[in-house]
C-alpha angles and dihedrals in degrees: 000000000000124000134198107214126174110227134195118205112200118191113229124222091233091050134270130062138275116215123207135162126223088208095051111033088183091064109096126150140141145203141188091244136023089255093051093045092052092046089054090055090077093063093041092050091047089055092048092049091049091051091050090052093047092049094044092240119153122231120239107266093233094066101061123076130160104200126066087182094081123078119266134187116248131175118188143157115262123185113207130183 
């Protein structure tokens, strides 16, 4: 299944980033770089989804989508020379 999840990447004073989601307050992860932080979101989201299933909580309708063939909005950080 594919999910659309809004994410907030907050730079940390000691370096790296903390990632949270306004839609899933339980989703919290981090990484030393933007790339690592975003890669860690998969595991964090999997844990949140498992907890929702175990607790019988329903997911917000806006997060699930079946087709990756339709356009979707994405904002990301891109470093260019």
